[in-house]
N, C-alpha and C positions, 0 to 999 in steps of 0.2 A: 217568796218574791222578793222580801227585804233582805233575805242572804245574798242574792244574784246581784242588787243594786250596785254596790260598792265593788263589786268586780266589773262591769259593766262600764260603771263612772269611769275604774281604772284603766281598762283596755278604751275608754274613748280620751282620755288624756293622754294617754302613749301614743297613739295613733296622731295626736294633731302636734303631739311633740315632735314624735319622728316629722311630720310634714313639714314643720316649721324648720328643722335643723337639716334637715337632707340637703338642700343646696349649699348650706356653710359647711357640715363635713365632705363633700364633694370640693368644693374650693381650696381646702385645706388637704387633700389628698391629691389634686390632679393639680391643683396651681388654678392662678388666675391669668392665662395667658393674654385673651382677648386680642389678639394682633390679629390685624384682616390677611389672608392670605394674597400672596400678589397674582395678577391678572396676565393669564399665560397667552400670549399673541397666539389667533387662530387663523388659518391659512384659508387657503380658497374652500369654498363650498362645495360638495359633491354635486355631480347634474343631477341625479333625481332631487336636492334639495332645490336647486338651483331652478328645474322644471315646475316645481311647487309653489315658488315664491310667484314665479312668473303666472301661472295660473292664477292665482291669489289677485294678483296686481290686474290681469284682465278682467276680472271676475267682481273684483269688490266695488265697480263704481255701480254696480245692477244689485247688489246684496244688500240686504234688509237687517241691522241688527234690532232685536226684540231684547228687551229687559221687563220681565214680570216681577212685582215685586208684591210682597204680602204686608198688609199692617198687621203688627199683633200687640195686643192690649193685655198687659199684666193686671187683671181685675184686684190683686191683692195691694199695689204700688202704685196705680192708676197710670205706671208708664207706658208712651206707645211707641212702638219702633218700626224700623220696615226692614224686610230681611226678602231676598233672591228668592223665588219659589223655585 
């Protein structure tokens, strides 16, 4: 078992280094453009899209939106968080 431990530690350190360096390597290879794309002007909606919007607008006053939330407690850290169920 002691012969395998240095190899396991080496693999773990190698994977951690790759995880850390991968975004840096990608930026060097592909560049860091970060430029937002221009927004293209959209034409008229299709007839079925317009009818779907009309159905929603007519039905929305009678619709009820229900959100169920689950409370999650982390027993080790004591953190309490809410998440959609």
